[in-house]
LODRENVO-51693 format. One record per residue (C-alpha): residue number from 1; residue in one letter; x, y, z. Coordinates in steps of 0.1 Angstrom, whole numbers, plus 5000, padded with zeros to 4 digits. Layout:
// LODRENVO-51693
+-----+------+------+------+------+
: pos : code :    x :    y :    z :
+-----+------+------+------+------+
: NUM :    a :    X :    Y :    Z :
...
+-----+------+------+------+------+
//
This chain:
// LODRENVO-51693
+-----+------+------+------+------+
: pos : code :    x :    y :    z :
+-----+------+------+------+------+
:   1 :    m : 9074 : 7563 : 1686 :
:   2 :    l : 9036 : 7562 : 1681 :
:   3 :    g : 9028 : 7591 : 1705 :
:   4 :    q : 8994 : 7599 : 1718 :
:   5 :    v : 8967 : 7574 : 1707 :
:   6 :    v : 8930 : 7585 : 1707 :
:   7 :    i : 8901 : 7561 : 1703 :
:   8 :    l : 8868 : 7576 : 1691 :
:   9 :    g : 8841 : 7552 : 1702 :
:  10 :    p : 8841 : 7529 : 1733 :
:  11 :    g : 8822 : 7500 : 1719 :
:  12 :    l : 8833 : 7463 : 1716 :
:  13 :    l : 8863 : 7471 : 1694 :
:  14 :    g : 8871 : 7506 : 1708 :
:  15 :    g : 8868 : 7493 : 1744 :
:  16 :    s : 8890 : 7463 : 1736 :
:  17 :    l : 8916 : 7485 : 1720 :
:  18 :    a : 8917 : 7508 : 1750 :
:  19 :    l : 8922 : 7478 : 1774 :
:  20 :    a : 8949 : 7463 : 1752 :
:  21 :    l : 8968 : 7496 : 1749 :
:  22 :    a : 8965 : 7503 : 1786 :
:  23 :    q : 8979 : 7469 : 1793 :
:  24 :    r : 9009 : 7479 : 1771 :
:  25 :    g : 9015 : 7511 : 1790 :
:  26 :    m : 9003 : 7533 : 1761 :
:  27 :    d : 8978 : 7554 : 1781 :
:  28 :    p : 8951 : 7559 : 1753 :
:  29 :    v : 8925 : 7586 : 1753 :
:  30 :    v : 8890 : 7574 : 1748 :
:  31 :    w : 8861 : 7596 : 1736 :
:  32 :    g : 8824 : 7587 : 1733 :
:  33 :    r : 8791 : 7605 : 1729 :
:  34 :    r : 8776 : 7589 : 1760 :
:  35 :    q : 8790 : 7590 : 1795 :
:  36 :    a : 8778 : 7556 : 1806 :
:  37 :    p : 8800 : 7535 : 1783 :
:  38 :    l : 8830 : 7556 : 1792 :
:  39 :    d : 8824 : 7552 : 1829 :
:  40 :    f : 8820 : 7514 : 1824 :
:  41 :    l : 8852 : 7512 : 1805 :
:  42 :    a : 8871 : 7532 : 1831 :
:  43 :    k : 8861 : 7507 : 1858 :
:  44 :    q : 8876 : 7478 : 1838 :
:  45 :    v : 8911 : 7492 : 1838 :
:  46 :    p : 8934 : 7477 : 1865 :
:  47 :    p : 8949 : 7502 : 1891 :
:  48 :    t : 8983 : 7497 : 1876 :
:  49 :    e : 8972 : 7508 : 1841 :
:  50 :    s : 8958 : 7540 : 1827 :
:  51 :    i : 8934 : 7553 : 1801 :
:  52 :    r : 8921 : 7589 : 1799 :
:  53 :    i : 8883 : 7592 : 1795 :
:  54 :    e : 8874 : 7623 : 1776 :
:  55 :    p : 8837 : 7632 : 1768 :
:  56 :    n : 8847 : 7664 : 1749 :
:  57 :    l : 8859 : 7656 : 1713 :
:  58 :    e : 8880 : 7687 : 1710 :
:  59 :    a : 8899 : 7680 : 1742 :
:  60 :    a : 8903 : 7643 : 1732 :
:  61 :    i : 8919 : 7649 : 1698 :
:  62 :    d : 8941 : 7679 : 1709 :
:  63 :    g : 8977 : 7670 : 1701 :
:  64 :    a : 8969 : 7635 : 1690 :
:  65 :    d : 8994 : 7615 : 1669 :
:  66 :    f : 8973 : 7585 : 1661 :
:  67 :    v : 8934 : 7585 : 1659 :
:  68 :    i : 8913 : 7554 : 1656 :
:  69 :    l : 8877 : 7557 : 1644 :
:  70 :    a : 8859 : 7530 : 1663 :
:  71 :    t : 8823 : 7543 : 1657 :
:  72 :    p : 8797 : 7529 : 1633 :
:  73 :    i : 8808 : 7535 : 1597 :
:  74 :    g : 8780 : 7560 : 1591 :
:  75 :    v : 8793 : 7583 : 1619 :
:  76 :    m : 8829 : 7584 : 1606 :
:  77 :    p : 8825 : 7612 : 1579 :
:  78 :    a : 8811 : 7636 : 1604 :
:  79 :    l : 8839 : 7629 : 1629 :
:  80 :    l : 8865 : 7634 : 1601 :
:  81 :    e : 8849 : 7667 : 1593 :
:  82 :    q : 8852 : 7678 : 1629 :
:  83 :    i : 8888 : 7666 : 1631 :
:  84 :    v : 8898 : 7686 : 1600 :
:  85 :    a : 8879 : 7717 : 1611 :
:  86 :    r : 8897 : 7718 : 1644 :
:  87 :    r : 8932 : 7713 : 1630 :
:  88 :    s : 8944 : 7703 : 1665 :
:  89 :    l : 8961 : 7670 : 1657 :
:  90 :    q : 8999 : 7668 : 1655 :
:  91 :    s : 9013 : 7676 : 1621 :
:  92 :    g : 9015 : 7644 : 1601 :
:  93 :    a : 8991 : 7626 : 1624 :
:  94 :    v : 8977 : 7593 : 1612 :
:  95 :    i : 8940 : 7584 : 1613 :
:  96 :    t : 8927 : 7549 : 1609 :
:  97 :    d : 8894 : 7530 : 1615 :
:  98 :    v : 8880 : 7496 : 1623 :
:  99 :    g : 8852 : 7494 : 1598 :
: 100 :    s : 8843 : 7463 : 1579 :
: 101 :    v : 8836 : 7482 : 1546 :
: 102 :    k : 8866 : 7500 : 1533 :
: 103 :    s : 8860 : 7517 : 1499 :
: 104 :    p : 8836 : 7544 : 1510 :
: 105 :    i : 8856 : 7555 : 1541 :
: 106 :    v : 8889 : 7554 : 1523 :
: 107 :    e : 8876 : 7575 : 1495 :
: 108 :    t : 8858 : 7600 : 1519 :
: 109 :    a : 8888 : 7603 : 1542 :
: 110 :    t : 8913 : 7607 : 1514 :
: 111 :    g : 8893 : 7636 : 1500 :
: 112 :    m : 8887 : 7653 : 1533 :
: 113 :    l : 8923 : 7650 : 1545 :
: 114 :    k : 8940 : 7660 : 1512 :
: 115 :    e : 8950 : 7695 : 1523 :
: 116 :    s : 8951 : 7689 : 1561 :
: 117 :    g : 8986 : 7674 : 1565 :
: 118 :    y : 8970 : 7644 : 1582 :
: 119 :    h : 8971 : 7608 : 1567 :
: 120 :    f : 8944 : 7581 : 1566 :
: 121 :    v : 8950 : 7544 : 1564 :
: 122 :    g : 8920 : 7521 : 1563 :
: 123 :    s : 8921 : 7491 : 1587 :
: 124 :    h : 8898 : 7462 : 1593 :
: 125 :    p : 8907 : 7441 : 1624 :
: 126 :    m : 8887 : 7409 : 1619 :
: 127 :    a : 8880 : 7404 : 1655 :
: 128 :    g : 8848 : 7404 : 1675 :
: 129 :    s : 8822 : 7382 : 1693 :
: 130 :    e : 8786 : 7375 : 1693 :
: 131 :    a : 8781 : 7402 : 1719 :
: 132 :    s : 8783 : 7440 : 1712 :
: 133 :    g : 8790 : 7471 : 1732 :
: 134 :    v : 8818 : 7480 : 1757 :
: 135 :    e : 8804 : 7455 : 1782 :
: 136 :    a : 8818 : 7427 : 1759 :
: 137 :    a : 8853 : 7443 : 1755 :
: 138 :    q : 8882 : 7420 : 1760 :
: 139 :    v : 8919 : 7429 : 1766 :
: 140 :    d : 8930 : 7400 : 1743 :
: 141 :    l : 8904 : 7404 : 1715 :
: 142 :    f : 8930 : 7412 : 1689 :
: 143 :    k : 8956 : 7385 : 1697 :
: 144 :    d : 8963 : 7365 : 1666 :
: 145 :    a : 8935 : 7382 : 1647 :
: 146 :    m : 8938 : 7391 : 1611 :
: 147 :    c : 8939 : 7428 : 1604 :
: 148 :    i : 8936 : 7440 : 1568 :
: 149 :    l : 8950 : 7474 : 1558 :
: 150 :    t : 8936 : 7490 : 1527 :
: 151 :    p : 8961 : 7515 : 1512 :
: 152 :    d : 8953 : 7530 : 1479 :
: 153 :    g : 8975 : 7549 : 1454 :
: 154 :    t : 8975 : 7580 : 1476 :
: 155 :    t : 8984 : 7564 : 1509 :
: 156 :    d : 9015 : 7579 : 1526 :
: 157 :    a : 9042 : 7552 : 1530 :
: 158 :    g : 9051 : 7564 : 1565 :
: 159 :    a : 9015 : 7564 : 1577 :
: 160 :    h : 9010 : 7530 : 1562 :
: 161 :    e : 9040 : 7516 : 1582 :
: 162 :    t : 9029 : 7533 : 1614 :
: 163 :    t : 8995 : 7517 : 1611 :
: 164 :    r : 9010 : 7483 : 1604 :
: 165 :    q : 9032 : 7485 : 1635 :
: 166 :    f : 9003 : 7497 : 1656 :
: 167 :    w : 8983 : 7465 : 1648 :
: 168 :    k : 9014 : 7443 : 1652 :
: 169 :    t : 9018 : 7458 : 1687 :
: 170 :    l : 8984 : 7443 : 1695 :
: 171 :    d : 8996 : 7409 : 1682 :
: 172 :    c : 8975 : 7411 : 1650 :
: 173 :    r : 8986 : 7394 : 1617 :
: 174 :    v : 8986 : 7423 : 1593 :
: 175 :    h : 8980 : 7420 : 1555 :
: 176 :    d : 8972 : 7445 : 1527 :
: 177 :    l : 8944 : 7446 : 1502 :
: 178 :    a : 8931 : 7473 : 1479 :
: 179 :    p : 8899 : 7488 : 1493 :
: 180 :    l : 8876 : 7474 : 1466 :
: 181 :    q : 8893 : 7439 : 1467 :
: 182 :    h : 8888 : 7439 : 1504 :
: 183 :    d : 8851 : 7447 : 1501 :
: 184 :    q : 8845 : 7421 : 1475 :
: 185 :    i : 8862 : 7394 : 1495 :
: 186 :    v : 8846 : 7403 : 1529 :
: 187 :    a : 8811 : 7405 : 1512 :
: 188 :    h : 8814 : 7369 : 1502 :
: 189 :    i : 8830 : 7355 : 1534 :
: 190 :    s : 8813 : 7376 : 1560 :
: 191 :    h : 8785 : 7400 : 1550 :
: 192 :    m : 8766 : 7376 : 1527 :
: 193 :    p : 8766 : 7347 : 1553 :
: 194 :    h : 8754 : 7371 : 1580 :
: 195 :    a : 8726 : 7383 : 1557 :
: 196 :    l : 8715 : 7348 : 1548 :
: 197 :    a : 8716 : 7338 : 1585 :
: 198 :    s : 8693 : 7367 : 1594 :
: 199 :    l : 8669 : 7357 : 1566 :
: 200 :    i : 8668 : 7321 : 1578 :
: 201 :    v : 8662 : 7331 : 1614 :
: 202 :    g : 8635 : 7355 : 1603 :
+-----+------+------+------+------+
//
């Protein structure tokens, strides 16, 4: 049983996660810094489904079993600091993310959570669109998408399996890569082409 799922960040990926989980009857909690994206997301949920919008971080994570960092990568360390400081997740709670660069966040999270009783498993769902923001969220964004998990030598086996099953619930194809191997591969197949395209357009 996955328990209470909390999504931190209602952008394209976070919003799509919320819609997909609501469709599956999992009633996620969604937190964001700005009220407008939260209000927009709430209006996209059919009357027969449910998400809980929570603009207060402490209230959002209180009692959570599974937390997804769906913010920009640079914001994630500060959120982790607040999560650890509050100590309000369920014992043994699992934290994952949706970032496209894994080594820095895996290393940071592993260090921060070491004495907390919480577990981190890096995730990279390779899904998206040319649009961004919660306005582009899609309930089926993750269907048949590849999701890479990036366990390292310290990853808890139970947390790893919980995270794997979470993404499978969303109909993702799940595979494992070491964090550095993931970053090297994604740099060649995704980050470098995007950089070159930007240079050409410029």
